C-alpha positions as CSV (number, residue, x, y, z in Angstrom):
1,X,-0.1,40.1,-14.6
2,X,-0.8,36.8,-16.4
3,X,0.5,37.1,-19.9
4,X,2.1,40.0,-21.7
5,X,-0.9,41.4,-23.7
6,X,-4.3,42.7,-22.8
7,X,-7.2,40.5,-23.9
8,X,-9.9,42.9,-25.1
9,X,-13.5,42.3,-24.2
10,X,-14.7,42.5,-27.8
11,X,-12.9,43.0,-31.1
12,X,-15.3,43.7,-34.1
13,X,-14.6,41.6,-37.1
14,X,-16.0,43.5,-40.2
15,X,-15.0,42.3,-43.7
16,X,-11.8,43.8,-45.0
17,X,-11.9,46.3,-47.8
18,X,-10.6,43.6,-50.2
19,X,-13.8,41.6,-49.5
20,X,-16.1,44.5,-50.4
21,X,-14.1,46.4,-53.0
22,X,-15.9,44.9,-56.0
23,X,-19.4,45.7,-54.6
24,X,-18.4,49.2,-53.6
25,X,-17.2,49.7,-57.2
26,X,-20.6,48.4,-58.4
27,X,-22.3,51.0,-56.2
28,X,-20.3,53.7,-57.8
29,X,-21.2,52.5,-61.3
30,X,-24.9,52.2,-60.6
31,X,-25.1,55.5,-58.6
32,X,-27.7,53.7,-56.4
33,X,-26.9,54.3,-52.8
34,X,-30.2,53.7,-50.9
35,X,-33.9,53.2,-51.3
36,X,-33.8,49.3,-51.4
37,X,-31.2,49.1,-54.1
38,X,-30.0,45.9,-55.7
39,X,-27.5,45.0,-53.0
40,X,-30.1,45.5,-50.2
41,X,-32.5,43.3,-52.2
42,X,-29.8,40.7,-52.7
43,X,-29.0,40.7,-49.0
44,X,-32.6,40.3,-47.9
45,X,-33.0,37.5,-50.4
46,X,-30.0,35.6,-49.1
47,X,-31.0,36.0,-45.5
48,X,-34.5,34.7,-46.3
49,X,-33.4,31.8,-48.4
50,X,-30.3,30.7,-46.5
51,X,-31.1,31.4,-42.8
52,X,-34.9,30.8,-43.0
53,X,-35.0,28.2,-45.9
54,X,-37.2,30.5,-47.9
55,X,-40.0,30.3,-45.3
56,X,-41.1,33.8,-44.4
57,X,-40.0,37.3,-45.3
58,X,-37.2,39.7,-44.4
59,X,-36.7,43.5,-44.5
60,X,-33.4,45.2,-43.6
61,X,-33.2,48.3,-41.4
62,X,-30.5,50.8,-40.6
63,X,-30.2,49.4,-37.1
64,X,-32.1,47.0,-34.8
65,X,-33.4,49.8,-32.5
66,X,-35.3,51.2,-35.5
67,X,-36.4,47.7,-36.3
68,X,-37.9,47.4,-32.8
69,X,-39.6,50.8,-33.1
70,X,-41.2,49.9,-36.5
71,X,-42.2,46.4,-35.5
72,X,-43.9,47.6,-32.3
73,X,-45.6,50.5,-34.2
74,X,-47.0,48.1,-36.9
75,X,-48.3,45.3,-34.6
76,X,-49.2,47.1,-31.3
77,X,-52.7,47.2,-30.1
78,X,-54.1,50.7,-30.6
79,X,-55.4,52.4,-27.4
80,X,-53.5,50.1,-25.1
81,X,-50.8,51.4,-22.8
82,X,-48.2,48.9,-21.8
83,X,-45.3,47.1,-23.5
84,X,-44.4,44.0,-21.4
85,X,-40.7,43.1,-21.4
86,X,-37.9,42.0,-19.1
87,X,-35.8,44.7,-17.4
88,X,-32.8,42.5,-18.0
89,X,-32.2,43.7,-21.5
90,X,-30.4,46.4,-23.5
91,X,-32.0,49.9,-23.1
92,X,-32.9,49.8,-26.9
93,X,-35.9,47.6,-26.0
94,X,-37.8,49.9,-23.6
95,X,-36.6,53.0,-25.5
96,X,-38.3,51.6,-28.7
97,X,-41.5,51.1,-26.7
98,X,-41.3,54.7,-25.4
99,X,-40.8,56.1,-29.0
100,X,-44.0,54.3,-29.9
101,X,-45.8,56.1,-27.1
102,X,-46.0,53.1,-24.8
103,X,-45.0,52.6,-21.2
104,X,-42.6,49.8,-20.5
105,X,-43.8,47.3,-17.9
106,X,-40.8,45.4,-16.6
107,X,-41.3,41.7,-15.6
108,X,-38.9,39.3,-13.9
109,X,-36.7,36.7,-15.5
110,X,-36.2,33.1,-14.7
111,X,-33.0,31.3,-13.6
112,X,-30.9,29.4,-16.0
113,X,-31.4,31.2,-19.3
114,X,-32.3,34.6,-17.8
115,X,-35.2,35.1,-20.2
116,X,-38.6,36.6,-19.5
117,X,-40.5,34.5,-16.9
118,X,-43.6,33.3,-18.7
119,X,-45.5,32.7,-15.4
120,X,-44.9,36.3,-14.5
121,X,-46.1,37.3,-18.0
122,X,-49.3,35.2,-17.7
123,X,-50.1,37.0,-14.4
124,X,-49.6,40.4,-15.9
125,X,-51.7,39.5,-18.9
126,X,-54.6,38.5,-16.6
127,X,-54.3,41.7,-14.6
128,X,-54.0,44.1,-17.5
129,X,-56.2,42.4,-20.0
130,X,-56.8,44.8,-22.9
131,X,-54.3,47.4,-21.7
132,X,-51.4,45.3,-23.1
133,X,-50.2,46.9,-26.4
134,X,-47.4,44.5,-27.1
135,X,-45.2,41.8,-25.4
136,X,-41.5,41.9,-26.2
137,X,-39.5,38.8,-25.1
138,X,-35.8,39.0,-25.3
139,X,-33.6,36.1,-26.5
140,X,-31.0,36.8,-23.7
141,X,-27.5,37.0,-25.1
142,X,-28.7,34.9,-28.1
143,X,-30.0,31.9,-26.3
144,X,-32.7,30.1,-28.3
145,X,-35.8,30.6,-26.1
146,X,-38.9,28.5,-26.9
147,X,-41.2,30.8,-29.0
148,X,-44.2,28.4,-29.1
149,X,-46.0,30.2,-26.2
150,X,-45.4,33.6,-27.9
151,X,-46.7,32.4,-31.2
152,X,-49.9,31.2,-29.6
153,X,-50.1,34.6,-27.7
154,X,-49.7,36.6,-30.9
155,X,-52.3,34.5,-32.8
156,X,-54.7,34.9,-29.9
157,X,-54.7,38.7,-30.3
158,X,-51.9,39.8,-28.0
159,X,-49.3,41.4,-30.2
160,X,-45.7,40.1,-29.9
161,X,-42.3,41.4,-31.1
162,X,-39.3,39.3,-30.4
163,X,-36.1,41.1,-29.6
164,X,-33.5,38.7,-31.1
165,X,-30.8,41.3,-31.5
166,X,-27.9,38.8,-30.7
167,X,-29.4,35.8,-32.5
168,X,-28.5,36.2,-36.2
169,X,-26.8,33.0,-37.1
170,X,-28.1,31.0,-34.1
171,X,-29.7,27.6,-35.0
172,X,-31.4,24.8,-33.1
173,X,-31.8,21.3,-34.7
174,X,-30.9,22.8,-38.1
175,X,-33.6,25.6,-37.8
176,X,-32.6,29.2,-37.5
177,X,-34.0,31.0,-34.4
178,X,-37.3,32.7,-35.2
179,X,-38.1,30.7,-38.4
180,X,-41.9,30.4,-39.0
181,X,-42.7,32.9,-36.2
182,X,-45.9,34.7,-37.1
183,X,-44.9,38.1,-35.6
184,X,-41.8,40.3,-36.1
185,X,-38.4,39.0,-34.9
186,X,-35.8,41.7,-34.9
187,X,-32.1,41.0,-35.4
188,X,-29.0,43.2,-35.1
189,X,-26.2,43.5,-37.5
190,X,-24.0,45.7,-35.3
191,X,-20.3,45.5,-35.6
192,X,-20.0,43.5,-32.3
193,X,-22.3,40.7,-33.6
194,X,-21.1,37.6,-35.4
195,X,-23.0,38.8,-38.5
196,X,-21.9,42.4,-38.3
197,X,-21.9,45.2,-40.9
198,X,-21.1,48.2,-38.6
199,X,-24.7,49.4,-38.1
200,X,-27.7,47.5,-39.4
201,X,-30.4,45.0,-38.7
202,X,-33.2,43.1,-40.2
203,X,-36.8,42.0,-39.3
204,X,-38.2,38.6,-40.1
205,X,-41.7,37.3,-40.0
206,X,-43.7,34.5,-41.5
207,X,-46.4,37.1,-42.2
208,X,-45.8,38.9,-45.4
209,X,-48.2,41.7,-44.6
210,X,-46.3,42.5,-41.4
211,X,-43.0,42.8,-43.3
212,X,-44.6,44.8,-46.0
213,X,-46.0,47.2,-43.4
214,X,-42.6,47.5,-41.7
215,X,-40.9,48.1,-45.1
216,X,-43.4,50.9,-45.9
217,X,-43.0,52.5,-42.4
218,X,-39.2,52.4,-42.8
219,X,-39.5,54.5,-46.0
220,X,-41.6,57.5,-44.7
221,X,-44.8,55.4,-44.9
222,X,-44.7,55.6,-48.7
223,X,-47.3,53.7,-50.7
224,X,-46.5,52.6,-54.3
225,X,-47.1,56.1,-55.5
226,X,-44.5,57.5,-53.0
227,X,-47.3,59.2,-51.1
228,X,-47.0,59.0,-47.2
229,X,-50.0,56.8,-46.5
230,X,-49.1,56.1,-42.9
231,X,-46.8,57.1,-40.1
232,X,-43.2,56.3,-41.0
233,X,-39.6,57.4,-40.8
234,X,-36.3,56.7,-42.6
235,X,-34.8,53.4,-41.4
236,X,-33.5,52.0,-44.7
237,X,-30.2,50.2,-44.9
238,X,-27.7,51.8,-47.3
239,X,-26.2,50.0,-50.3
240,X,-22.7,50.3,-48.7
241,X,-23.9,48.5,-45.5
242,X,-25.6,45.9,-47.7
243,X,-22.3,45.3,-49.5
244,X,-20.6,44.7,-46.2
245,X,-23.5,42.5,-45.2
246,X,-23.1,40.3,-48.2
247,X,-19.4,39.8,-47.5
248,X,-20.1,39.2,-43.8
249,X,-22.7,36.6,-44.7
250,X,-20.1,34.6,-46.7
251,X,-18.0,34.4,-43.6
252,X,-20.8,33.8,-41.1
253,X,-20.5,30.0,-41.0
254,X,-16.9,30.1,-40.1
255,X,-17.4,32.9,-37.6
256,X,-20.2,31.2,-35.8
257,X,-18.3,27.9,-35.7
258,X,-15.3,29.6,-34.2
259,X,-17.4,31.3,-31.5
260,X,-19.1,28.1,-30.6
261,X,-15.7,26.3,-30.4
262,X,-14.4,29.1,-28.0
263,X,-17.6,28.8,-25.9
264,X,-17.2,25.0,-25.7
265,X,-13.6,25.6,-24.6
266,X,-14.8,28.0,-21.9
267,X,-17.3,25.3,-20.7
268,X,-14.5,22.7,-20.6
269,X,-12.2,25.0,-18.7
270,X,-14.8,25.9,-16.1
271,X,-15.8,22.2,-15.7
272,X,-12.2,20.9,-15.4
273,X,-10.8,23.6,-13.2
274,X,-13.2,23.5,-10.3
275,X,-14.6,27.0,-11.1
276,X,-18.2,25.6,-11.1
277,X,-17.6,24.1,-7.7
278,X,-16.4,27.5,-6.5
279,X,-19.8,29.0,-7.4
280,X,-19.3,30.3,-10.9
281,X,-22.5,29.9,-13.0
282,X,-22.6,29.9,-16.8
283,X,-25.7,31.0,-18.7
284,X,-27.8,28.0,-20.0
285,X,-27.9,28.2,-23.8
286,X,-30.7,26.5,-25.7
287,X,-29.8,25.7,-29.3
288,X,-26.7,26.1,-31.4
289,X,-25.9,29.7,-30.4
290,X,-23.1,31.9,-31.7
291,X,-22.3,33.8,-28.5
292,X,-21.4,37.5,-28.7
293,X,-19.5,37.1,-25.4
294,X,-19.5,34.7,-22.4
295,X,-22.0,35.5,-19.7
296,X,-21.3,34.2,-16.2
297,X,-22.4,34.9,-12.6
298,X,-19.7,35.6,-10.0
299,X,-19.6,33.4,-6.9
300,X,-21.5,34.7,-3.9
301,X,-18.2,34.8,-2.0
302,X,-16.7,37.3,-4.4
303,X,-18.0,40.7,-5.3
304,X,-18.0,41.5,-9.0
305,X,-15.9,44.6,-8.3
306,X,-13.2,42.4,-6.8
307,X,-13.4,40.0,-9.7
308,X,-13.2,42.7,-12.4
309,X,-10.4,44.5,-10.6
310,X,-8.4,41.3,-10.4
311,X,-9.0,40.5,-14.1
312,X,-8.0,44.0,-15.0
313,X,-4.7,43.5,-13.2
314,X,-4.3,40.3,-15.2
315,X,-4.8,42.2,-18.5
316,X,-8.3,41.0,-19.2
317,X,-11.1,43.4,-20.1
318,X,-14.7,42.6,-19.0
319,X,-18.2,44.2,-19.0
320,X,-21.3,43.6,-17.0
321,X,-24.3,43.2,-19.4
322,X,-26.9,44.0,-18.0
323,X,-26.0,45.8,-14.8
324,X,-27.8,48.0,-13.8
325,X,-30.9,46.5,-15.4
326,X,-33.2,48.9,-17.2
327,X,-35.6,49.6,-14.3
328,X,-32.7,51.1,-12.3
329,X,-31.7,53.5,-15.0
330,X,-33.0,57.1,-15.0
331,X,-34.5,57.0,-18.4
332,X,-37.1,54.5,-17.3
333,X,-38.1,56.0,-14.0
334,X,-41.7,56.4,-15.2
335,X,-41.9,52.7,-16.2
336,X,-44.0,50.3,-14.3
337,X,-42.2,47.5,-12.5
338,X,-43.4,44.2,-11.0
339,X,-41.4,42.2,-8.5
340,X,-37.9,41.9,-10.0
341,X,-36.0,39.9,-7.4
342,X,-34.4,37.5,-9.8
343,X,-33.4,40.3,-12.2
344,X,-31.7,42.1,-9.4
345,X,-30.0,39.0,-8.0
346,X,-28.6,38.1,-11.4
347,X,-27.6,41.6,-12.5
348,X,-25.7,42.0,-9.2
349,X,-23.5,39.1,-10.1
350,X,-23.4,39.2,-13.9
351,X,-20.0,39.3,-15.6
352,X,-19.3,39.4,-19.4
353,X,-16.1,37.7,-20.4
354,X,-14.2,38.1,-23.7
355,X,-15.3,35.9,-26.6
356,X,-14.7,37.1,-30.2
357,X,-13.7,36.0,-33.6
358,X,-9.9,35.7,-33.6
359,X,-9.6,35.0,-30.0
360,X,-7.5,31.9,-29.3
361,X,-8.0,28.9,-27.1
362,X,-4.9,30.0,-25.3
363,X,-6.6,33.3,-24.5
364,X,-9.6,31.3,-23.1
365,X,-7.2,29.2,-20.9
366,X,-5.6,32.4,-19.7
367,X,-9.0,33.9,-18.6
368,X,-9.8,30.7,-16.8
369,X,-6.4,30.6,-15.1
370,X,-6.9,34.2,-13.9
371,X,-10.2,33.2,-12.3
372,X,-8.6,30.1,-10.7
373,X,-5.8,32.2,-9.3
374,X,-8.3,34.6,-7.8
375,X,-9.8,31.6,-6.1
376,X,-6.5,30.9,-4.4
377,X,-6.5,34.4,-2.8
378,X,-8.2,35.0,0.6
379,X,-11.8,36.2,0.0
380,X,-13.6,38.9,1.9
381,X,-16.9,38.1,3.6
382,X,-19.5,36.8,1.2
383,X,-22.0,39.5,0.2
384,X,-25.6,39.0,0.9
385,X,-27.3,38.1,-2.4
386,X,-30.1,35.9,-3.8
387,X,-29.3,32.6,-5.5
388,X,-30.5,31.7,-9.0
389,X,-32.3,28.6,-7.8
């Protein structure tokens, strides 16, 4: 084993009790625990003003999956059947579509950033025409995909909901991912994210009416008279979660900076050590992303099982997001699938390496050395697999 301790895959970094104590005490004094209380309103205001420069509108939700359900419900084209999305995503995305009565239609991804292939999407849109209820691109592992095509699509009458679960705190040229987007963009505040509260999320849009509709739907569809005027459910963020969120927001700049520094160290280690020449592939990130973990593709000459087994022996925990992709999971057997050759090629090689707040550069070096040491071992026959182009 390399080193004396296990390097965990993820270590949640939620604000300590001391950072939230005063706000918890304020909740006890006010006796307001939910229903868009003062701390929730404060958190929504800070997110809108600080992350999005006051351009657009924000509503918090109890978790990002509920945010996706509500966003799809509000914008989807009535009478249409399909929700177009990548299969290379977390199951929350197609599950949200199914909760809205839609059938997921899985499309392939492109090499490099592993995001929804827009050429495949255009083909599907031509074939399905008015049977597309909503398009749901995913910002894969937080990369800043170009949203201009999707903005035009939404404004042309094809509803769009952006799954940006890993993207809270991600910027490009000084602009937060999703800013000014005319349709809903859904972000997660899960404990594993850089901006984590335990369970939570928020939805942003430049369209006030969309956010107002999602807010009403998140509160039983109540109108101003607390009469259910539309289909809704209970998706409100609690005051306690908002208190944690306000403390987490104060630490967000330092956390995102630390994660980017660790990501840059990984890139340097892979570049200097010859790992790239051995066939390791790093995901291409667009924008100033705060990674949740490091996503790489194993060399064709090494099976992922061999790599993960070796890293486990070295005391390094890993995961494989997203393998299997959604279209190979039983819950989505009734979904419609187009050709998914790139999805299957990437998911067969994907490996998620540790990257979390509090991890050290020495830990990164240890992970890289473990991979280098594997390269010095005799390898079995190379598996048959597609390349990423």
